[in-house]
N, CA, C and O atoms as a MOPAC input file, in Angstrom:
PM7 MOZYME 1SCF
protein

 N      4.30100 1     7.70300 1    12.12400 1
 C      2.96900 1     7.17900 1    11.97400 1
 C      2.88500 1     5.89800 1    12.78000 1
 O      3.77300 1     5.05000 1    12.69600 1
 N      1.85100 1     5.75400 1    13.54200 1
 C      1.71400 1     4.56700 1    14.36900 1
 C      1.07500 1     3.44100 1    13.58800 1
 O      0.46600 1     3.65700 1    12.54000 1
 N      1.22200 1     2.24100 1    14.11100 1
 C      0.63100 1     1.06300 1    13.48900 1
 C     -0.87800 1     1.22900 1    13.35300 1
 O     -1.44600 1     0.86900 1    12.32200 1
 N     -1.53600 1     1.76800 1    14.37900 1
 C     -2.98500 1     1.94000 1    14.33700 1
 C     -3.40300 1     2.89400 1    13.23400 1
 O     -4.41900 1     2.66200 1    12.57800 1
 N     -2.64700 1     3.95900 1    13.01200 1
 C     -2.99600 1     4.91500 1    11.96900 1
 C     -2.96000 1     4.27900 1    10.59200 1
 O     -3.86600 1     4.49600 1     9.78700 1
 N     -1.92300 1     3.49600 1    10.30700 1
 C     -1.84000 1     2.86500 1     8.98900 1
 C     -2.92000 1     1.81600 1     8.84900 1
 O     -3.52700 1     1.69900 1     7.78500 1
 N     -3.17600 1     1.04400 1     9.90300 1
 C     -4.20600 1     0.02700 1     9.82800 1
 C     -5.56100 1     0.64700 1     9.53900 1
 O     -6.29900 1     0.14200 1     8.69400 1
 N     -5.90300 1     1.73400 1    10.22300 1
 C     -7.20500 1     2.36300 1    10.01600 1
 C     -7.27900 1     3.07600 1     8.67800 1
 O     -8.37300 1     3.25600 1     8.14500 1
 N     -6.16400 1     3.48300 1     8.12800 1
 C     -6.11500 1     4.18100 1     6.84300 1
 C     -5.58700 1     3.28300 1     5.73500 1
 O     -5.33300 1     3.74600 1     4.62300 1
 N     -5.42300 1     2.00900 1     6.03600 1
 C     -4.79600 1     1.08600 1     5.09900 1
 C     -5.49600 1     0.96500 1     3.76800 1
 O     -4.83800 1     0.86400 1     2.73200 1
 N     -6.82500 1     0.97200 1     3.77100 1
 C     -7.55600 1     0.82500 1     2.51600 1
 C     -7.22000 1     1.95700 1     1.55500 1
 O     -6.91800 1     1.71900 1     0.38600 1
 N     -7.27200 1     3.18000 1     2.04800 1
 C     -6.97200 1     4.31000 1     1.15900 1
 C     -5.49000 1     4.35300 1     0.80200 1
 O     -5.13700 1     4.76300 1    -0.30400 1
 N     -4.62000 1     3.93700 1     1.71600 1
 C     -3.17600 1     3.93000 1     1.43700 1
 C     -2.84300 1     2.93600 1     0.33500 1
 O     -2.08000 1     3.25400 1    -0.57700 1
 N     -3.40400 1     1.74200 1     0.41000 1
 C     -3.13600 1     0.72800 1    -0.61100 1
 C     -3.67800 1     1.15900 1    -1.96800 1
 O     -3.00900 1     1.01500 1    -2.99200 1
 N     -4.87800 1     1.68000 1    -1.96200 1
 C     -5.47200 1     2.11400 1    -3.22800 1
 C     -4.66800 1     3.26300 1    -3.83100 1
 O     -4.48200 1     3.32300 1    -5.04700 1
 N     -4.19300 1     4.17400 1    -2.98300 1
 C     -3.39300 1     5.30000 1    -3.47400 1
 C     -2.07500 1     4.81200 1    -4.05300 1
 O     -1.65700 1     5.27200 1    -5.11600 1
 N     -1.41500 1     3.88100 1    -3.36300 1
 C     -0.15000 1     3.35400 1    -3.88100 1
 C     -0.36400 1     2.70200 1    -5.23700 1
 O      0.42100 1     2.90300 1    -6.16400 1
 N     -1.42800 1     1.92200 1    -5.34700 1
 C     -1.68200 1     1.23600 1    -6.61300 1
 C     -2.03600 1     2.22700 1    -7.71700 1
 O     -1.58500 1     2.07800 1    -8.85300 1
 N     -2.83300 1     3.22700 1    -7.39400 1
 C     -3.22400 1     4.19500 1    -8.41900 1
 C     -2.03100 1     5.00800 1    -8.91200 1
 O     -1.99100 1     5.39600 1   -10.08000 1
 N     -1.07000 1     5.26800 1    -8.04600 1
 C      0.13100 1     5.99000 1    -8.46200 1
 C      0.96700 1     5.19100 1    -9.46400 1
 O      1.67500 1     5.76800 1   -10.28900 1
 N      0.88300 1     3.88600 1    -9.38900 1
 C      1.65100 1     3.04300 1   -10.29900 1
 C      0.90100 1     2.76900 1   -11.59700 1
 O      1.51300 1     2.40600 1   -12.60200 1
 N     -0.41700 1     2.94000 1   -11.58100 1
 C     -1.22700 1     2.64300 1   -12.76200 1
 C     -1.42300 1     1.15000 1   -12.99200 1
 O     -1.81900 1     0.73100 1   -14.08000 1
 N     -1.14700 1     0.35100 1   -11.96900 1
 C     -1.25700 1    -1.10100 1   -12.08500 1
 C     -2.67100 1    -1.58500 1   -11.77800 1
 O     -3.41000 1    -0.93900 1   -11.03500 1
 N     -3.03700 1    -2.72500 1   -12.35700 1
 C     -4.26900 1    -3.39000 1   -11.96200 1
 C     -4.03500 1    -4.04800 1   -10.60300 1
 O     -2.89700 1    -4.14000 1   -10.14300 1
 N     -5.09900 1    -4.49900 1    -9.97100 1
 C     -4.93400 1    -5.19900 1    -8.69500 1
 C     -4.08700 1    -6.45000 1    -8.86800 1
 O     -3.27500 1    -6.77800 1    -8.00300 1
 N     -4.27100 1    -7.14100 1    -9.97300 1
 C     -3.50500 1    -8.35900 1   -10.23800 1
 C     -2.02200 1    -8.04800 1   -10.43300 1
 O     -1.16700 1    -8.74000 1    -9.88100 1
 N     -1.71400 1    -7.01800 1   -11.20800 1
 C     -0.31600 1    -6.62400 1   -11.44300 1
 C      0.34100 1    -6.16100 1   -10.15000 1
 O      1.48500 1    -6.51200 1    -9.86200 1
 N     -0.39400 1    -5.37100 1    -9.37600 1
 C      0.10300 1    -4.88800 1    -8.08000 1
 C      0.42100 1    -6.07900 1    -7.17900 1
 O      1.48000 1    -6.13400 1    -6.55500 1
 N     -0.50200 1    -7.02400 1    -7.12100 1
 C     -0.30900 1    -8.20400 1    -6.28700 1
 C      0.93500 1    -8.98100 1    -6.65700 1
 O      1.67800 1    -9.42700 1    -5.78300 1
 N      1.16700 1    -9.14700 1    -7.95600 1
 C      2.36300 1    -9.86500 1    -8.39800 1
 C      3.63600 1    -9.14700 1    -7.96400 1
 O      4.61300 1    -9.78800 1    -7.57500 1
 N      3.62600 1    -7.81700 1    -8.03000 1
 C      4.81300 1    -7.05500 1    -7.62300 1
 C      5.10300 1    -7.16400 1    -6.13100 1
 O      6.26100 1    -7.25200 1    -5.72300 1
 N      4.04900 1    -7.15800 1    -5.31800 1
 C      4.25400 1    -7.13400 1    -3.86900 1
 C      4.14100 1    -8.51400 1    -3.22400 1
 O      4.39400 1    -8.66200 1    -2.02900 1
 N      3.76400 1    -9.52500 1    -4.00900 1
 C      3.76100 1   -10.88300 1    -3.48500 1
 C      2.45900 1   -11.37000 1    -2.87600 1
 O      2.46800 1   -12.13600 1    -1.91300 1
 N      1.34200 1   -10.93100 1    -3.43100 1
 C      0.05000 1   -11.44800 1    -2.97100 1
 C     -0.87800 1   -11.56600 1    -4.18100 1
 O     -0.52800 1   -11.13200 1    -5.27900 1
 N     -2.05500 1   -12.14900 1    -3.98300 1
 C     -2.95600 1   -12.29700 1    -5.11500 1
 C     -3.92200 1   -11.11300 1    -5.22200 1
 O     -3.98900 1   -10.26800 1    -4.32900 1
 N     -4.66300 1   -11.06900 1    -6.32100 1
 C     -5.58600 1    -9.96800 1    -6.59200 1
 C     -6.64500 1    -9.85000 1    -5.50200 1
 O     -7.02600 1    -8.74100 1    -5.12800 1
 N     -7.11500 1   -10.96600 1    -4.99700 1
 C     -8.13400 1   -10.94800 1    -3.95100 1
 C     -7.64100 1   -10.27000 1    -2.67900 1
 O     -8.39000 1    -9.54000 1    -2.02900 1
 N     -6.39600 1   -10.50900 1    -2.32700 1
 C     -5.81900 1    -9.87500 1    -1.14200 1
 C     -5.71300 1    -8.37400 1    -1.34700 1
 O     -6.01400 1    -7.60000 1    -0.43800 1
 N     -5.28500 1    -7.95400 1    -2.54000 1
 C     -5.20500 1    -6.51900 1    -2.85100 1
 C     -6.58800 1    -5.89800 1    -2.73000 1
 O     -6.74100 1    -4.83100 1    -2.13500 1
 N     -7.58300 1    -6.55000 1    -3.28600 1
 C     -8.96000 1    -6.05900 1    -3.19400 1
 C     -9.40000 1    -5.93300 1    -1.73700 1
 O    -10.01500 1    -4.94000 1    -1.35000 1
 N     -9.08100 1    -6.94500 1    -0.93600 1
 C     -9.44700 1    -6.91200 1     0.48600 1
 C     -8.74700 1    -5.77700 1     1.22300 1
 O     -9.35700 1    -5.14300 1     2.08500 1
 N     -7.48600 1    -5.50500 1     0.90900 1
 C     -6.78200 1    -4.36500 1     1.50100 1
 C     -7.46800 1    -3.05500 1     1.11200 1
 O     -7.69900 1    -2.19100 1     1.95800 1
 N     -7.79000 1    -2.91800 1    -0.17500 1
 C     -8.34300 1    -1.66400 1    -0.67800 1
 C     -9.75500 1    -1.38900 1    -0.18200 1
 O    -10.15300 1    -0.23000 1    -0.06600 1
 N    -10.51100 1    -2.42700 1     0.11000 1
 C    -11.88100 1    -2.24400 1     0.59100 1
 C    -11.97200 1    -2.26300 1     2.11400 1
 O    -13.03900 1    -2.01900 1     2.67700 1
 N    -10.85500 1    -2.55200 1     2.78000 1
 C    -10.84900 1    -2.56300 1     4.23500 1
 C    -11.31000 1    -3.87100 1     4.84100 1
 O    -11.44500 1    -3.97100 1     6.06000 1
 N    -11.55700 1    -4.88400 1     4.01000 1
 C    -11.93200 1    -6.20400 1     4.52400 1
 C    -10.78700 1    -6.77600 1     5.34700 1
 O    -11.00200 1    -7.37300 1     6.40200 1
 N     -9.56700 1    -6.58500 1     4.84900 1
 C     -8.35700 1    -7.01100 1     5.54700 1
 C     -7.52600 1    -5.77500 1     5.85800 1
 O     -7.22900 1    -4.98300 1     4.96400 1
 N     -7.15200 1    -5.60700 1     7.11500 1
 C     -6.29200 1    -4.48600 1     7.49800 1
 C     -4.85000 1    -4.79200 1     7.13300 1
 O     -4.39100 1    -5.92700 1     7.25900 1
 N     -4.14400 1    -3.77000 1     6.68000 1
 C     -2.73000 1    -3.92700 1     6.35600 1
 C     -1.89900 1    -3.37200 1     7.51000 1
 O     -2.15900 1    -2.27000 1     7.99200 1
 N     -0.91600 1    -4.12500 1     7.94400 1
 C     -0.05300 1    -3.67500 1     9.03300 1
 C      0.92800 1    -2.62300 1     8.51200 1
 O      1.14100 1    -2.49900 1     7.30600 1
 N      1.50700 1    -1.88300 1     9.42300 1
 C      2.50500 1    -0.88200 1     9.05500 1
 C      3.68300 1    -1.53800 1     8.34900 1
 O      4.19400 1    -1.01100 1     7.36000 1
 N      4.11100 1    -2.68600 1     8.85800 1
 C      5.24000 1    -3.40000 1     8.27000 1
 C      4.93100 1    -3.82400 1     6.83800 1
 O      5.77000 1    -3.68600 1     5.94800 1
 N      3.71500 1    -4.34200 1     6.61900 1
 C      3.31000 1    -4.78700 1     5.29100 1
 C      3.17700 1    -3.58800 1     4.34600 1
 O      3.54600 1    -3.67700 1     3.17500 1
 N      2.65500 1    -2.47800 1     4.85000 1
 C      2.55500 1    -1.25100 1     4.05600 1
 C      3.93800 1    -0.83200 1     3.55400 1
 O      4.10700 1    -0.52700 1     2.37300 1
 N      4.92700 1    -0.81700 1     4.45400 1
 C      6.28900 1    -0.44500 1     4.07000 1
 C      6.89200 1    -1.45000 1     3.09000 1
 O      7.60300 1    -1.06500 1     2.16100 1
 N      6.61200 1    -2.72200 1     3.29500 1
 C      7.10000 1    -3.76400 1     2.39800 1
 C      6.56300 1    -3.53400 1     0.97600 1
 O      7.30800 1    -3.63600 1     0.00100 1
 N      5.27700 1    -3.22700 1     0.87300 1
 C      4.67700 1    -2.94500 1    -0.43300 1
 C      5.31500 1    -1.71000 1    -1.05800 1
 O      5.69200 1    -1.72600 1    -2.22900 1
 N      5.43300 1    -0.65300 1    -0.28300 1
 C      5.99000 1     0.60400 1    -0.78000 1
 C      7.38100 1     0.39800 1    -1.36300 1
 O      7.70000 1     0.93000 1    -2.42600 1
 N      8.20400 1    -0.37200 1    -0.66800 1
 C      9.58100 1    -0.60100 1    -1.11900 1
 C      9.64300 1    -1.35700 1    -2.43800 1
 O     10.60600 1    -1.19600 1    -3.18700 1
 N      8.64800 1    -2.17400 1    -2.74000 1
 C      8.64400 1    -2.98100 1    -3.95400 1
 C      8.05600 1    -2.25700 1    -5.16000 1
 O      8.20800 1    -2.72000 1    -6.29000 1
 N      7.39700 1    -1.14000 1    -4.93900 1
 C      6.70600 1    -0.45000 1    -6.02400 1
 C      7.59100 1     0.57800 1    -6.71700 1
 O      8.51500 1     1.12000 1    -6.11100 1
 N      7.30500 1     0.84500 1    -7.99200 1
 C      8.11200 1     1.81000 1    -8.74400 1
 C      7.69600 1     3.26200 1    -8.48700 1
 O      7.48300 1     4.03300 1    -9.42200 1
 N      7.58400 1     3.61600 1    -7.21400 1
 C      7.31200 1     5.00100 1    -6.81900 1
 C      8.35000 1     5.38600 1    -5.77400 1
 O      8.80700 1     4.54200 1    -5.00400 1
 N      8.71700 1     6.65600 1    -5.74900 1
 C      9.76300 1     7.09200 1    -4.82000 1
 C      9.23400 1     7.76700 1    -3.57100 1
 O      9.92900 1     7.83300 1    -2.55700 1
 N      8.00100 1     8.27300 1    -3.63600 1
 C      7.42600 1     8.85800 1    -2.43400 1
 C      5.91700 1     8.83100 1    -2.52100 1
 O      5.33000 1     8.76500 1    -3.60100 1
 N      5.30800 1     8.88300 1    -1.34800 1
 C      3.85300 1     8.90500 1    -1.24300 1
 C      3.48300 1     9.62900 1     0.04200 1
 O      4.15100 1     9.48000 1     1.06400 1
 N      2.42500 1    10.40400 1    -0.01700 1
 C      1.93700 1    11.08900 1     1.17600 1
 C      0.61200 1    10.45800 1     1.58300 1
 O     -0.33600 1    10.40000 1     0.79900 1
 N      0.56900 1     9.99000 1     2.82000 1
 C     -0.62200 1     9.36200 1     3.38100 1
 C     -0.99100 1    10.09200 1     4.65700 1
 O     -0.21200 1    10.12900 1     5.61000 1
 N     -2.17300 1    10.66700 1     4.67300 1
 C     -2.68100 1    11.34400 1     5.87000 1
 C     -1.67400 1    12.32300 1     6.46800 1
 O     -1.51300 1    12.38300 1     7.68700 1
 N     -1.00600 1    13.07800 1     5.62300 1
 C     -0.06700 1    14.09200 1     6.09400 1
 C      1.33800 1    13.59500 1     6.36700 1
 O      2.21800 1    14.38400 1     6.71100 1
 N      1.56400 1    12.29500 1     6.21900 1
 C      2.89400 1    11.72800 1     6.41600 1
 C      3.51600 1    11.44900 1     5.05400 1
 O      2.88100 1    10.84600 1     4.18900 1
 N      4.74300 1    11.88300 1     4.86500 1
 C      5.44500 1    11.66700 1     3.60000 1
 C      6.42700 1    10.51600 1     3.76600 1
 O      7.29700 1    10.53800 1     4.63700 1
 N      6.26700 1     9.50800 1     2.90700 1
 C      7.18200 1     8.37400 1     2.88400 1
 C      8.04800 1     8.54100 1     1.65100 1
 O      7.52600 1     8.71200 1     0.54900 1
 N      9.36300 1     8.49500 1     1.81700 1
 C     10.30100 1     8.68200 1     0.72100 1
 C     11.33000 1     7.55200 1     0.75100 1
 O     11.84400 1     7.18600 1     1.80800 1
 N     11.62000 1     7.00500 1    -0.44000 1
 C     12.67000 1     5.99100 1    -0.52300 1
 C     14.01100 1     6.69300 1    -0.53500 1
 O     14.18100 1     7.73600 1    -1.16700 1
 N     14.95600 1     6.10400 1     0.17200 1
 C     16.33000 1     6.61900 1     0.16800 1
 C     17.20200 1     5.64400 1    -0.59100 1
 O     16.92000 1     4.44700 1    -0.64400 1
 N     18.24300 1     6.15600 1    -1.16700 1
 C     19.15300 1     5.30100 1    -1.94400 1
 C     20.24800 1     4.75900 1    -1.07800 1
 O     21.10600 1     4.02000 1    -1.55800 1

């Protein structure tokens, strides 16, 4: 997946990651190291999320895999 693909799909990717965890925006933010407003901005597309930041969030969340736009991301041990 290219950086542009994640950036353009970042809002739905962030919202999907958060919904899989069942966390509020505030709880999600605390886990990944940002505030609730930043999470909201990612989810609404106000702020684009980089590929690197997307992966950083994914690694910190209590989920083992996620499929975004046909790409499967899986944590390895």
